[in-house]
C-alpha positions in Angstrom: -28.1 -34.7 13.2 -25.8 -33.9 10.2 -22.1 -34.0 10.9 -20.0 -31.0 10.2 -18.5 -31.3 6.8 -14.8 -30.5 6.5 -13.6 -29.3 3.1 -10.4 -31.1 1.9 -8.5 -30.5 -1.3 -6.1 -28.1 -2.9 -7.6 -25.1 -1.1 -8.5 -25.6 2.5 -10.1 -22.9 4.6 -8.1 -21.5 7.4 -10.0 -18.6 9.1 -11.9 -18.2 5.8 -8.7 -17.3 3.9 -7.8 -19.5 1.0 -4.4 -21.3 1.4 -2.2 -24.0 0.1 0.0 -26.4 1.9 3.2 -24.6 0.9 1.9 -21.1 1.4 3.3 -20.9 4.9 6.9 -21.6 3.7 8.0 -17.9 4.0 11.7 -18.4 3.3 13.4 -16.0 1.0 14.6 -17.6 -2.2 18.3 -18.5 -2.0 19.1 -16.6 -5.2 17.6 -13.4 -3.8 19.6 -13.4 -0.5 22.7 -11.7 -2.1 20.4 -9.1 -3.7 18.7 -8.4 -0.3 22.1 -7.9 1.4 23.1 -5.5 -1.5 19.9 -3.5 -1.0 20.6 -3.1 2.7 24.2 -2.1 2.1 23.2 0.4 -0.6 20.7 2.1 1.6 23.3 2.5 4.4 26.2 3.6 2.2 24.5 5.6 -0.6 20.9 6.5 0.1 21.1 7.6 3.8 24.0 10.1 3.2 22.3 11.4 0.0 19.0 11.8 1.9 20.5 14.1 4.4 21.9 16.4 1.8 18.7 16.2 -0.4 16.5 17.4 2.4 18.9 20.1 3.5 18.9 21.6 0.0 15.2 21.2 -0.2 14.6 23.3 2.9 16.1 26.4 1.2 14.4 26.1 -2.2 12.7 29.2 -3.6 10.0 27.4 -5.6 7.9 25.4 -3.1 6.6 23.2 -6.0 10.0 22.6 -7.5 13.5 21.5 -6.4 16.5 23.5 -5.2 19.6 23.5 -7.5 21.5 20.3 -7.1 18.7 18.3 -5.4 17.6 16.2 -8.3 21.2 15.8 -9.4 22.0 14.2 -6.0 19.1 11.8 -6.3 19.9 11.0 -10.0 23.5 10.1 -9.1 22.3 7.5 -6.6 19.6 6.3 -9.0 22.3 5.8 -11.6 24.4 3.8 -9.2 21.4 1.7 -8.2 20.7 0.9 -11.8 24.3 0.1 -12.6 24.3 -2.4 -9.6 21.1 -4.1 -10.6 19.1 -2.6 -7.8 16.2 -1.4 -10.0 12.5 -2.2 -10.6 12.2 -5.0 -8.1 8.4 -4.8 -7.8 7.4 -6.4 -11.1 7.1 -10.1 -10.4 8.0 -12.6 -13.1 8.3 -9.8 -15.7 11.1 -9.2 -18.2 10.8 -5.5 -17.4 11.7 -6.0 -13.7 14.0 -8.2 -11.6 11.4 -11.0 -11.9 11.1 -11.3 -8.1 8.2 -13.1 -6.5 5.9 -11.0 -4.3 7.3 -12.9 -1.3 10.9 -12.0 -2.2 10.0 -8.4 -2.9 8.3 -8.2 0.5 11.6 -8.7 2.3 13.3 -5.9 0.2 10.3 -3.5 0.4 10.5 -3.7 4.2 14.0 -2.4 4.0 13.0 0.3 1.5 10.4 1.5 4.0 13.1 2.6 6.5 14.3 5.6 4.4 12.0 8.1 2.6 14.1 8.1 -0.5 15.1 4.5 -0.7 12.2 3.4 -2.9 12.6 6.2 -5.4 16.4 5.6 -5.5 15.7 2.1 -6.8 12.6 3.0 -8.9 10.2 1.3 -6.6 8.2 4.3 -5.3 4.4 4.7 -5.3 2.4 5.6 -7.2 4.7 4.8 -10.1 5.0 1.1 -9.1 1.3 0.5 -9.4 1.0 2.5 -12.6 3.9 0.7 -14.2 2.4 -2.7 -13.3 -0.8 -1.7 -15.0 0.9 -0.6 -18.1 3.2 -3.6 -18.2 0.2 -6.0 -17.8 -2.6 -4.4 -19.9 -1.0 -1.5 -21.9 -0.8 -1.6 -25.7 2.6 -1.5 -27.3 2.2 2.2 -28.1 1.2 3.0 -24.5 4.2 1.1 -23.2 6.6 2.8 -25.6 5.3 6.3 -24.7 4.8 5.9 -20.9 6.0 2.6 -19.5 9.5 2.9 -21.0 10.4 6.3 -19.4 8.8 5.2 -16.1 10.9 2.1 -16.0 13.9 4.2 -16.7 13.1 6.5 -13.8 13.0 9.5 -16.2 9.4 10.7 -15.4 6.9 10.2 -12.6 3.1 9.6 -12.6 -0.1 9.8 -10.6 -3.3 7.7 -10.2 -6.4 9.8 -10.3 -9.4 8.0 -8.6 -10.6 9.8 -5.4 -13.3 12.4 -5.8 -14.4 15.1 -3.4 -18.2 14.9 -3.9 -18.8 11.1 -3.6 -17.8 8.2 -1.4 -15.3 7.0 -4.0 -14.0 4.2 -1.8 -17.0 2.5 -3.5 -15.7 2.9 -7.0 -19.3 2.4 -8.4 -19.8 6.0 -7.3 -17.1 7.5 -9.6 -18.7 10.6 -11.1 -15.9 12.0 -13.3 -17.3 11.4 -16.8 -15.6 10.5 -20.1 -17.8 10.6 -23.2 -16.6 9.4 -26.6 -16.6 12.2 -29.2 -15.4 10.7 -32.5 -11.8 9.5 -32.0 -11.4 11.3 -28.7 -12.6 11.1 -25.1 -14.1 14.3 -23.5 -13.5 14.2 -19.8 -15.2 16.4 -17.2 -15.1 16.1 -13.4 -13.0 16.5 -10.3 -10.5 14.5 -8.4 -8.6 15.2 -5.2 -5.8 13.8 -3.1 -4.0 12.8 -6.3 -0.6 11.9 -4.8 2.4 13.0 -6.8 0.6 15.3 -9.2 2.4 18.3 -7.7 5.8 17.1 -8.7 7.1 18.8 -11.8 8.4 15.4 -13.0 4.8 14.0 -13.0 3.8 13.7 -16.7 1.0 11.1 -16.9 -2.1 10.2 -14.9 -4.1 6.9 -15.0 -7.6 8.3 -14.5 -10.6 6.4 -13.3 -13.7 7.7 -15.1 -17.3 6.7 -15.8 -17.8 5.8 -19.5 -21.0 3.7 -19.5 -23.5 5.2 -16.9 -26.3 2.8 -17.9 -24.2 -0.3 -18.0 -23.9 -3.0 -15.2 -22.5 -1.5 -12.0 -19.1 -3.1 -12.3 -18.8 -2.2 -16.0 -19.5 1.5 -16.0 -16.0 2.6 -15.2 -12.9 2.7 -17.4 -9.3 3.9 -16.9 -7.8 6.4 -19.3 -4.3 7.8 -19.7 -4.3 11.6 -19.3 -1.1 13.5 -19.8 -0.7 16.2 -17.1 -0.1 19.0 -19.7 -3.3 18.3 -21.6 -5.4 21.5 -22.1 -8.3 21.5 -19.5 -6.4 19.7 -16.8 -6.5 22.3 -14.0 -4.4 21.7 -10.8 -6.4 23.8 -8.4 -4.0 23.4 -5.5 -2.7 21.0 -2.9 -4.9 19.2 -0.4 -3.3 19.3 3.0 -2.6 16.3 5.2 -2.6 17.2 8.9 -1.9 20.8 7.9 1.0 20.1 5.5 0.9 20.4 1.7 3.7 17.7 1.2 5.3 19.8 -1.5 6.7 19.2 -4.0 5.2 15.7 -4.2 1.7 17.0 -3.2 -1.8 15.5 -3.1 -3.6 17.6 -5.6 -7.1 18.8 -6.2 -7.6 18.6 -10.0 -10.4 19.7 -12.3 -11.0 18.1 -15.7 -12.6 20.8 -17.8 -13.5 19.5 -21.3 -10.2 17.6 -21.4 -9.7 15.8 -24.7 -7.4 12.8 -25.1 -7.2 10.3 -28.0 -9.6 7.3 -27.9 -6.7 4.9 -27.9 -5.6 6.3 -24.5 -8.1 3.9 -22.8 -6.6 1.0 -21.0 -7.7 -2.6 -21.8 -11.1 -1.4 -23.1 -14.4 0.3 -22.1 -16.0 -0.8 -18.9 -12.9 -2.7 -17.6 -11.9 -0.2 -14.9 -12.7 -2.6 -12.1 -10.7 -5.3 -13.7 -7.7 -3.1 -14.0 -8.1 -2.1 -10.3 -7.5 -5.8 -9.4 -4.2 -5.6 -11.2 -3.2 -2.3 -9.6 -4.7 -2.1 -6.1 -3.8 -5.6 -4.8 0.0 -5.2 -5.3 -0.2 -1.5 -4.4 -1.9 -2.2 -1.0 0.5 -4.9 0.0 3.5 -2.8 -1.1 2.3 0.0 1.2 2.1 -2.5 4.1 5.6 -3.9 3.3 7.1 -0.4 3.5 5.0 0.4 6.6 6.7 -2.5 8.5 10.1 -0.8 7.7 8.6 2.4 9.3 7.6 0.5 12.4 11.2 -1.0 12.6 12.6 2.5 12.4 10.2 3.9 15.0 11.1 1.0 17.4 14.8 1.6 16.9 14.3 5.3 17.8 12.1 4.4 20.7 14.8 2.1 22.2 17.6 4.6 21.5 15.7 7.4 23.2 14.7 5.2 26.1 18.3 4.2 26.8 19.9 7.6 26.3 17.5 9.6 28.5 17.1 9.3 32.3 14.2 10.1 34.4 13.4 9.5 38.1 16.8 7.8 38.4 16.4 5.3 35.6 16.8 5.1 31.8 13.3 5.8 30.4 13.4 2.4 28.7 13.4 0.8 32.2 10.8 3.1 33.7 7.2 2.2 34.4 5.6 0.3 31.5 8.1 1.4 28.9 9.9 -2.0 28.8 6.5 -3.7 28.1 5.7 -1.1 25.5 9.0 -1.9 23.7 8.3 -5.6 24.0 4.8 -5.2 22.5 6.2 -3.2 19.6 8.6 -6.0 18.7 5.9 -8.6 19.0 3.5 -6.6 16.8 6.2 -6.0 14.2 7.0 -9.8 13.9 3.3 -10.6 13.8 2.8 -8.0 11.0 5.9 -9.2 9.1 4.6 -12.8 9.1 1.1 -11.8 8.0 2.4 -9.6 5.2 4.8 -12.3 4.0 2.0 -14.8 4.0 -0.2 -12.5 2.0 2.6 -11.9 -0.5 3.0 -15.6 -0.8 -0.7 -16.0 -1.3 -0.5 -13.7 -4.3 2.3 -15.9 -5.7 0.6 -19.2 -5.0 -3.1 -18.3 -5.6 -3.0 -15.2 -7.9 -4.0 -11.6 -7.1 -7.7 -12.3 -7.3 -7.8 -15.3 -5.0 -5.5 -13.6 -2.6 -7.5 -10.4 -2.3 -8.9 -11.3 1.1 -5.4 -11.8 2.4 -4.4 -8.4 1.0 -7.4 -6.8 2.6 -6.5 -8.5 5.9 -3.0 -6.9 6.0 -4.2 -3.6 4.7 -6.8 -3.4 7.5 -4.3 -4.5 10.2 -0.9 -3.1 9.4 -1.4 0.7 9.3 -3.3 0.7 12.6 -0.6 -1.2 14.4 2.2 0.8 12.8 0.5 4.1 13.9 0.4 2.8 17.5 4.1 1.9 17.4 5.1 5.3 16.0 2.8 7.0 18.5 4.6 5.2 21.4 7.9 6.2 19.9 6.7 9.8 20.0 5.7 9.4 23.6 9.1 8.1 24.5 10.7 11.2 22.9 8.3 13.6 24.8 7.9 17.0 23.0 10.8 16.2 20.7 8.7 13.4 19.2 6.3 15.9 17.6 9.0 18.4 16.6 11.0 18.9 13.4 14.0 17.2 15.1 12.8 13.7 14.4 11.0 12.2 11.4 8.4 10.7 13.8 5.6 13.3 13.2 5.9 12.8 9.4 6.0 9.0 9.8 2.8 9.1 11.9 1.1 11.4 9.3 2.1 9.0 6.5 0.8 5.9 8.3 -2.4 7.5 9.5 -3.1 8.6 5.9 -2.5 5.0 4.8 -5.6 4.0 6.8 -7.6 5.9 4.1 -5.4 5.4 1.0 -6.2 2.5 -1.4 -9.4 1.9 0.5 -10.3 2.9 4.1 -10.0 0.4 7.0 -13.7 -0.2 7.0 -13.7 -1.5 3.4 -11.0 -4.0 4.2 -12.6 -5.2 7.4 -15.8 -5.7 5.5 -14.0 -7.8 2.8 -12.5 -10.1 5.4 -15.6 -10.3 7.6 -17.9 -10.9 4.7 -15.7 -13.9 3.6 -15.8 -15.3 7.1 -19.5 -15.0 7.4 -20.2 -16.4 3.9 -18.0 -19.4 4.6 -19.7 -20.0 7.9 -23.2 -20.3 6.5 -23.2 -24.1 6.1 -22.0 -24.7 9.7 -24.5 -22.2 11.0 -27.4 -24.2 9.6 -26.6 -27.1 12.0 -25.5 -25.0 14.9 -27.6 -25.7 18.0 -25.5 -26.3 21.1 -28.5 -27.3 23.3 -29.8 -30.0 20.9 -26.3 -31.2 20.3 -25.7 -31.7 24.0 -29.1 -33.3 24.8 -28.8 -35.6 21.8 -25.9 -37.3 23.4 -27.4 -39.2 26.3 -24.0 -39.8 28.0 -24.0 -36.1 28.8 -27.1 -36.5 31.0 -26.2 -38.2 34.3 -27.9 -38.7 37.6 -26.7 -36.5 40.3 -25.5 -33.7 38.0 -26.0 -30.3 39.7 -28.9 -28.6 37.9 -29.3 -25.4 40.0 -30.6 -24.4 43.4 -33.2 -26.6 45.0 
C-alpha cells in the first residue's frame, strides 16, 4: 500500500488554502499603530458629529437625487481635515498614490471605517471608488490616470462599476451580453446593466464597464473593460433598483441602458479581451474590503445589542441576562473574533502570496463574513424589539446592506464553489488510496482473537 504523501516546501496545504510560515503573524506594523489610533480618534471627533448633521440635512432635501444645501459642504470640510492630517487613500497597498499600507494593515483600519456610514468616504476609502482607483492605478494609461484617477484620488468626483446585467446570470462573467463593437477609432456600446451602485449620485462622472468585445474568442478572453463617462450620449439611467423596498438615494443602484454609446477606442483598459484579468485586480481587494468593513458593522451591532440589553428590563431582569440572551451576546463576540482573524489572514495572504494565489482565501471570507454579520445584526434587532426595525436605529439599514453583500461581488454560492472545488481538487491524490477496510485488514495487529465481532 502506498503511503500518503505530504507536500513540504514554501507553500504547504492547510485545508486546501495556500499559506506560508509567516502568514499567520497578524500583528499590525509598528509604524501603522499611530495612524490607526489617529483614524479612530478622527472618526469619533470629526466624522460622527458631522454624520448626524449630514443625515439631518439630507432628510429635508427637495431633490431626492441630489443633496440639501450645506450637506456636501459639511462632508467636504471633514474630507479636507482628513487629507491635511494624512488620513487619506489608505487602500492602495505599496503605491505612491496611497499611504502604501499592506492589505493586513489596511484591514485593521477598514474595520474601524465600517462602524460609521460616512467614515470611508471622509477618508476617500469608499466603494466603489476604491476598486476603480486601484484598477486605474494598476493598469490605466497615463492619459486615463490624468483624466480620471487624479480627480478620484483627490476626492473630487465619484465613480461606478457597471457589470451586473438583468437578463443573464452575470455572476458568471462569461455570460456578459452588453456588447462593444469597434467602429473605426471608437467603441459602439449597446446593452443593459442594473444595480450599478453609486450611479445615482450627481458626483458620479465615470463608469468602468464590463462588455463583450470578442464573442467568438476563448471564453475568458471575450470580455473587456471600457471607461464610459456618465454624460456620454446614449447612456440612459432608467431609474433606481430598489433594495428591500428602498431606492438608496442619492447613491442609488441604477438600471442603465447603453443605446449606441460611442466612446474613444483608447478608453479600453489594458487591452481587448483582458476583462477577466482586470477583474482579478479589482474584485479580490474589493471583496475583502467589504468584509473588513462588515466586521466593523458587526462590532457596532454587538455594542447596540449589549446597550439595549442592559438598559431595558423585562420579567424582572435586564434583557441581557434573560433567557438565552447572554449566550447570544457571547456567540456574537466569538463570531466577530473568528471573522476578524480569518479576514486578517486573508489580507496577509494577499500580501504574502499575491492577489491571484490568495483568491481562495478571499472567497472563503466573502462566503463566510456577510452571513455571520447578518445573523449578529438580526440578533441585535431582536434585542431591540420593534425599535430594531424602525427608523430610530440604523440596524435595519445595516441588515439590508449586509444581506445585499451576500449577492454583491459574487453571490455566496460562487465563493463556496471556489473554496470547495480547491478542497476537492487537492484531495484527489489521497482519495485514490483511501480504503479504510483494506488499510485496517492489512495491519495484522488489528486482528486479534477474542475481539467481539457481533451477535452469535
